[in-house]
Legacy VTK file of the C-alpha trace (Angstrom):
# vtk DataFile Version 3.0
C-alpha trace
ASCII
DATASET POLYDATA
POINTS 434 float
-58.690 59.296 -20.052
-57.358 62.837 -21.364
-60.156 65.699 -20.926
-58.680 66.610 -24.665
-59.959 63.672 -26.227
-62.914 63.043 -24.172
-66.408 64.014 -24.963
-67.220 66.212 -22.244
-69.960 69.106 -22.818
-69.922 71.052 -19.517
-72.735 74.075 -19.427
-72.090 77.302 -17.430
-75.768 77.945 -17.416
-78.402 76.234 -15.784
-80.843 74.452 -18.020
-84.247 75.980 -17.803
-86.489 73.051 -17.907
-84.237 71.405 -15.444
-86.232 71.410 -11.645
-84.393 69.302 -9.717
-80.592 69.026 -8.823
-80.206 65.769 -10.100
-81.412 66.809 -13.468
-79.482 70.408 -13.811
-76.162 68.491 -12.870
-76.309 65.941 -14.966
-76.998 67.854 -17.906
-74.362 70.818 -16.824
-71.795 67.893 -16.396
-72.396 66.371 -19.637
-73.543 63.120 -18.476
-76.998 62.646 -20.304
-78.415 64.568 -23.244
-82.656 64.817 -23.669
-83.593 63.168 -26.729
-87.192 64.137 -26.494
-89.715 64.402 -22.897
-88.637 61.479 -20.892
-85.905 59.768 -22.983
-82.114 60.372 -22.764
-79.079 59.549 -23.774
-76.176 58.716 -21.644
-73.124 60.263 -22.788
-69.603 58.859 -21.821
-69.147 60.011 -18.335
-72.604 59.483 -17.222
-72.492 55.767 -18.773
-69.520 55.197 -16.522
-71.386 55.840 -13.108
-74.270 53.757 -14.894
-72.167 50.873 -15.657
-70.746 50.997 -12.164
-74.275 50.397 -10.457
-74.856 47.758 -12.888
-71.538 46.056 -12.025
-72.567 46.479 -7.972
-76.030 45.050 -8.597
-74.726 41.961 -11.043
-72.047 41.135 -8.182
-74.624 41.050 -5.485
-77.592 39.301 -7.339
-74.955 36.591 -8.758
-73.690 36.289 -4.926
-77.564 35.329 -3.974
-77.632 32.690 -6.247
-79.680 34.511 -8.959
-78.939 33.908 -12.787
-79.126 36.813 -15.406
-80.798 36.355 -18.718
-82.311 38.871 -21.104
-85.792 39.567 -22.292
-87.268 41.158 -25.228
-88.230 44.691 -24.707
-91.279 43.878 -27.430
-93.632 42.035 -25.989
-96.796 40.243 -27.666
-100.251 41.486 -26.328
-101.441 37.694 -26.164
-99.035 37.260 -22.770
-100.612 40.534 -21.284
-104.184 39.541 -22.203
-104.004 36.220 -20.339
-102.725 37.871 -17.162
-105.667 40.455 -17.534
-103.139 43.415 -17.476
-103.634 44.425 -21.301
-106.376 46.926 -20.130
-105.331 47.789 -16.808
-102.131 49.060 -17.533
-104.281 52.205 -19.540
-101.985 54.498 -21.247
-99.190 54.242 -19.795
-98.396 51.016 -21.985
-97.428 52.005 -25.310
-98.764 49.581 -27.530
-98.365 49.091 -31.378
-98.897 46.511 -34.392
-96.504 44.927 -36.488
-96.917 44.724 -40.157
-98.889 41.604 -39.861
-101.238 43.823 -37.738
-100.428 41.569 -34.770
-100.440 43.735 -31.016
-97.391 44.079 -29.235
-96.084 46.529 -26.479
-93.009 48.396 -25.182
-92.325 46.090 -21.691
-92.949 48.361 -19.152
-92.228 45.254 -16.609
-91.665 41.530 -17.607
-93.724 39.258 -15.119
-96.006 37.748 -18.074
-92.564 37.150 -20.135
-90.722 35.276 -17.518
-93.644 33.338 -16.072
-94.279 32.092 -19.794
-90.224 30.806 -19.467
-91.181 29.320 -16.590
-94.248 27.621 -17.675
-92.401 26.396 -20.200
-89.485 25.075 -18.911
-89.991 24.393 -14.940
-91.390 20.813 -14.688
-90.658 19.591 -11.251
-90.181 20.873 -7.741
-86.827 19.670 -8.468
-85.859 22.704 -10.417
-87.108 24.880 -7.569
-86.222 27.408 -6.522
-85.054 29.749 -9.392
-84.311 33.360 -9.345
-83.897 34.639 -12.769
-82.709 38.668 -13.754
-81.915 40.820 -16.358
-80.620 44.371 -16.492
-82.839 45.980 -19.526
-84.686 49.109 -20.930
-88.349 49.577 -19.789
-90.830 52.152 -21.335
-93.656 53.847 -19.347
-95.544 56.431 -21.234
-95.774 58.867 -18.248
-98.242 61.553 -18.339
-95.968 64.300 -17.378
-92.496 63.176 -17.567
-89.945 65.011 -15.434
-86.957 65.729 -13.007
-84.599 63.765 -15.665
-84.146 60.507 -14.921
-86.156 60.378 -11.961
-89.352 60.308 -13.870
-88.853 59.181 -17.447
-90.286 57.406 -19.948
-87.398 55.221 -21.109
-85.285 54.028 -18.299
-82.731 51.062 -17.383
-84.268 48.744 -14.718
-82.836 45.548 -13.095
-85.947 43.199 -12.415
-85.586 39.994 -10.984
-87.954 37.190 -10.799
-88.163 33.982 -8.355
-90.230 30.688 -8.466
-91.007 28.611 -5.796
-92.573 25.250 -4.682
-93.991 26.804 -1.665
-95.128 30.211 0.304
-92.566 29.700 3.056
-89.721 29.278 0.380
-90.940 32.454 -1.577
-90.902 34.593 1.515
-87.327 33.194 2.416
-86.319 34.373 -0.739
-87.994 37.412 -0.163
-85.463 38.062 2.938
-82.741 37.284 0.942
-83.354 40.070 -1.579
-84.196 42.462 0.966
-80.761 41.986 2.381
-79.173 41.949 -1.090
-80.766 45.343 -1.618
-79.276 46.546 1.679
-75.907 45.424 0.421
-76.680 47.149 -3.108
-77.261 50.762 -1.772
-74.881 50.431 0.776
-72.171 49.593 -1.612
-73.560 52.559 -3.582
-72.579 54.779 -0.770
-76.293 55.912 -0.381
-78.106 56.535 2.710
-81.510 54.865 2.571
-84.238 53.056 4.197
-86.413 49.928 3.396
-89.828 50.693 3.934
-93.173 49.102 3.932
-95.099 50.041 1.124
-98.405 49.285 -1.465
-98.069 46.867 -3.875
-99.867 48.951 -6.801
-100.236 47.506 -10.166
-97.899 44.500 -9.745
-100.231 43.083 -7.159
-99.266 40.682 -4.534
-99.535 40.226 -0.972
-96.696 42.245 0.310
-94.004 44.656 -0.814
-91.053 47.046 0.707
-89.504 50.006 -1.435
-86.035 50.905 -1.240
-85.991 55.104 -0.310
-82.857 57.038 -0.690
-83.209 59.931 1.789
-82.926 63.381 -0.110
-84.840 66.713 0.995
-85.917 66.599 -2.809
-87.401 63.043 -2.374
-91.321 62.699 -3.587
-92.389 60.453 -1.131
-92.956 60.879 2.413
-91.554 58.097 4.871
-92.310 57.750 8.764
-89.820 55.742 10.714
-90.011 55.139 14.617
-87.401 56.773 16.512
-87.422 53.463 18.628
-87.108 50.822 16.562
-86.566 49.868 13.021
-90.064 50.395 11.578
-90.263 52.278 8.653
-93.290 52.999 6.176
-94.513 55.118 3.145
-96.871 57.376 4.501
-99.450 57.123 1.809
-99.397 53.516 2.648
-99.538 53.633 6.444
-102.215 56.416 6.008
-104.255 53.686 4.231
-103.675 50.717 6.754
-103.947 53.287 10.030
-106.120 55.658 9.622
-103.825 58.789 8.987
-100.790 58.008 10.898
-98.386 60.971 10.916
-95.506 62.549 12.148
-95.269 62.460 15.974
-97.824 59.464 16.421
-97.235 56.380 18.059
-95.294 53.661 16.244
-97.931 50.995 14.905
-94.996 48.380 15.525
-93.531 48.691 18.658
-96.063 51.020 20.363
-92.948 53.034 22.240
-91.192 55.167 20.004
-93.057 58.198 17.703
-92.951 58.411 13.891
-90.371 61.077 12.418
-91.082 62.055 8.871
-88.530 62.297 6.483
-88.395 62.506 2.517
-87.232 59.707 0.048
-86.499 58.622 -3.423
-87.680 55.114 -4.485
-84.916 53.562 -6.203
-85.989 49.813 -5.439
-89.040 47.779 -4.820
-89.126 44.153 -4.031
-92.810 42.187 -3.953
-93.964 38.886 -2.887
-96.306 38.078 -5.547
-97.939 34.614 -4.423
-100.128 33.062 -7.228
-101.295 35.982 -9.288
-99.423 35.325 -12.161
-98.910 31.723 -12.371
-102.299 31.101 -11.798
-103.502 33.740 -14.636
-100.970 32.082 -17.111
-101.258 28.595 -15.890
-98.041 27.976 -14.788
-97.331 24.821 -12.742
-95.119 22.243 -11.682
-95.373 18.618 -10.379
-94.551 18.132 -6.753
-93.080 15.248 -4.937
-96.586 13.338 -5.121
-97.020 14.286 -8.734
-99.786 16.871 -8.244
-99.532 20.223 -10.018
-99.152 22.794 -8.345
-98.920 26.880 -9.209
-95.583 28.412 -8.624
-95.391 30.980 -5.697
-93.472 34.099 -7.249
-91.556 37.275 -6.075
-90.066 40.158 -8.080
-87.639 42.499 -7.185
-86.891 45.725 -9.105
-84.218 48.423 -8.861
-83.964 51.453 -11.032
-80.398 51.957 -12.401
-80.568 55.507 -13.611
-83.030 56.479 -11.122
-80.264 55.265 -8.435
-77.879 57.668 -10.463
-79.945 60.622 -10.005
-80.732 59.805 -6.361
-77.348 59.534 -5.664
-76.809 63.141 -6.987
-80.060 64.453 -5.116
-78.210 63.172 -1.981
-74.879 64.110 -2.586
-74.271 67.520 -4.250
-73.410 71.203 -3.200
-73.934 74.444 -4.919
-70.728 73.688 -6.993
-71.569 70.484 -8.434
-71.506 66.782 -8.022
-70.177 64.802 -4.589
-69.999 61.174 -6.002
-69.604 58.476 -3.316
-66.139 56.895 -4.610
-68.102 53.726 -5.914
-70.082 55.681 -8.172
-67.907 58.414 -9.419
-67.110 58.270 -13.356
-63.535 58.852 -12.133
-61.785 58.348 -9.118
-58.762 60.765 -9.734
-58.179 63.691 -11.620
-54.693 65.191 -12.309
-54.764 68.711 -13.158
-51.689 70.633 -14.593
-51.907 74.117 -14.128
-50.033 75.316 -17.217
-49.771 72.863 -20.001
-47.083 75.238 -21.802
-44.730 74.236 -19.129
-42.833 71.374 -19.662
-41.623 70.386 -16.082
-45.580 71.029 -15.062
-46.535 68.201 -17.947
-43.874 65.954 -17.257
-44.925 65.395 -13.343
-48.781 65.169 -14.296
-47.958 62.724 -17.015
-45.994 60.734 -14.354
-48.495 60.739 -11.877
-51.184 60.075 -14.331
-49.146 56.970 -16.099
-48.560 55.837 -12.539
-52.421 55.831 -11.219
-53.048 54.012 -14.337
-50.626 51.273 -13.696
-52.062 50.853 -10.337
-55.302 50.401 -12.014
-56.869 53.531 -10.604
-59.562 55.307 -13.016
-57.738 58.713 -13.740
-58.669 61.541 -15.525
-55.487 64.236 -16.935
-57.355 67.695 -17.505
-54.708 68.300 -19.974
-56.895 71.213 -21.923
-55.313 74.568 -22.691
-57.808 76.502 -20.033
-57.222 78.657 -17.069
-56.824 76.949 -13.540
-60.492 78.044 -12.572
-62.117 76.924 -15.379
-60.381 73.374 -14.434
-61.503 73.808 -11.045
-65.070 74.522 -11.922
-65.626 71.746 -14.064
-64.056 69.190 -11.824
-66.143 70.450 -8.862
-69.276 69.915 -11.451
-68.460 66.884 -12.081
-67.468 65.644 -9.047
-64.613 63.716 -8.907
-63.549 62.856 -5.644
-59.613 63.140 -5.645
-57.842 66.152 -7.005
-54.562 66.249 -7.846
-52.830 69.784 -8.957
-49.367 70.143 -10.522
-48.121 73.619 -10.793
-45.045 75.693 -10.948
-45.173 77.010 -7.346
-45.364 73.283 -6.327
-42.772 71.866 -8.084
-40.505 74.626 -7.022
-40.862 72.626 -3.188
-40.816 69.292 -5.124
-44.422 68.725 -4.269
-47.944 68.308 -5.689
-51.648 69.305 -4.385
-53.959 66.654 -3.128
-57.453 67.775 -2.294
-60.792 66.071 -1.527
-63.737 67.252 -3.548
-65.499 67.071 -0.172
-62.938 69.298 1.543
-61.934 73.001 1.255
-58.346 72.464 1.876
-55.494 71.431 -0.404
-52.259 69.556 0.832
-49.133 69.550 -0.249
-47.312 66.238 -0.799
-43.942 65.063 -1.923
-44.009 63.717 -5.734
-42.249 60.522 -4.640
-44.803 59.581 -2.236
-48.018 61.413 -3.964
-49.269 58.074 -5.488
-49.216 56.192 -2.569
-50.912 58.824 -0.727
-53.557 58.950 -3.068
-53.947 55.230 -3.003
-54.302 55.549 0.597
-57.160 58.135 0.416
-58.777 56.379 -2.112
-59.005 53.070 -0.498
-60.169 54.855 2.712
-62.847 56.094 1.003
-63.970 52.752 -0.274
-63.730 51.462 3.503
-66.026 54.211 4.872
-68.644 52.949 2.289
-68.254 49.608 3.176
-68.168 50.056 6.840
-71.355 52.276 6.668
-74.585 51.109 8.551
LINES 1 435
434 0 1 2 3 4 5 6 7 8 9 10 11 12 13 14 15 16 17 18 19 20 21 22 23 24 25 26 27 28 29 30 31 32 33 34 35 36 37 38 39 40 41 42 43 44 45 46 47 48 49 50 51 52 53 54 55 56 57 58 59 60 61 62 63 64 65 66 67 68 69 70 71 72 73 74 75 76 77 78 79 80 81 82 83 84 85 86 87 88 89 90 91 92 93 94 95 96 97 98 99 100 101 102 103 104 105 106 107 108 109 110 111 112 113 114 115 116 117 118 119 120 121 122 123 124 125 126 127 128 129 130 131 132 133 134 135 136 137 138 139 140 141 142 143 144 145 146 147 148 149 150 151 152 153 154 155 156 157 158 159 160 161 162 163 164 165 166 167 168 169 170 171 172 173 174 175 176 177 178 179 180 181 182 183 184 185 186 187 188 189 190 191 192 193 194 195 196 197 198 199 200 201 202 203 204 205 206 207 208 209 210 211 212 213 214 215 216 217 218 219 220 221 222 223 224 225 226 227 228 229 230 231 232 233 234 235 236 237 238 239 240 241 242 243 244 245 246 247 248 249 250 251 252 253 254 255 256 257 258 259 260 261 262 263 264 265 266 267 268 269 270 271 272 273 274 275 276 277 278 279 280 281 282 283 284 285 286 287 288 289 290 291 292 293 294 295 296 297 298 299 300 301 302 303 304 305 306 307 308 309 310 311 312 313 314 315 316 317 318 319 320 321 322 323 324 325 326 327 328 329 330 331 332 333 334 335 336 337 338 339 340 341 342 343 344 345 346 347 348 349 350 351 352 353 354 355 356 357 358 359 360 361 362 363 364 365 366 367 368 369 370 371 372 373 374 375 376 377 378 379 380 381 382 383 384 385 386 387 388 389 390 391 392 393 394 395 396 397 398 399 400 401 402 403 404 405 406 407 408 409 410 411 412 413 414 415 416 417 418 419 420 421 422 423 424 425 426 427 428 429 430 431 432 433
């Protein structure tokens, strides 16, 4: 992709209403545009990262045996009245009426719709277990939308729902999803913790949050220094009477609790029969007896994961994308677009990388080197290739990682191979992280 033909509206000034790094940097790098409070357009470069997160999610959910479907955002009131949540959701739920005066809502979640599907199509234990998921827009009318994609009103979510003949099988799938989420966030290149948490309005018997560690996180996480125990501090304090940093771990009774901050990007719930009973969703067991489904649900905030990645990976210059999430893997920068030799070599490297299926950006606009470098650092492309007259005099181009200060000069014939090696090594580091 050529910058001269790409919608990349970078900003020099910091937006006044942006309180956290991800919001500031998304606006400044041209990733999103505010439409209304808590509602954003994903511009092309932001949408590329969003799609990468979706792809990782789909690959891991499919690998775990889940099946993708797509449910409507507009949902009839009757389903929510059956479950008892029509009034419970309060003003966070956006309600409306159609021309026939029938009540609907903009779906904040889809337990009711998916349970209605199950009660219509799953008749026998032979059809179980079943895990269905979607990646779809949700709407929750937040009282105070803020922090950009971190707390919006309209947002993209992966939500999955599983149906089981027994509690044991539902808990087995819960563990499968736990491991699936660990693979998803590891592949995204994020440092995270899975923590015990409150079930909240979703209900059910157990839940775990997946928290990306970041100083700006709204949630406090208490983790044991001796074992793998981690919990949301608010949840733990409810159960353990004001557990805090320095206290003894309630699980191993050996290590002390350490406090960190986190951003919730995923949440899994064991629901039990909460929705199958309220909506009358049953199946026939081997003895012909009607039983209610045991259920689980599993959510990931797609845009929120994107924002959390920036909160964890940025510096004073801009974003430091993990290679798996970056909108472009490499940017080629001709320092003088009026110099025929510079342009020729830059075009050659650019075309060679395209042929190798590398996601590459050519910064071919007639701007100064300083302006180009500032934009590249702001957007956070991991690998920069610089083509200039001085380097060409030595038959070399410069290669620099966004995360490093020094540029390395390499011979033109070996440049593409070295870029590929660097790119592949960045992916290996992500895939081998704990």
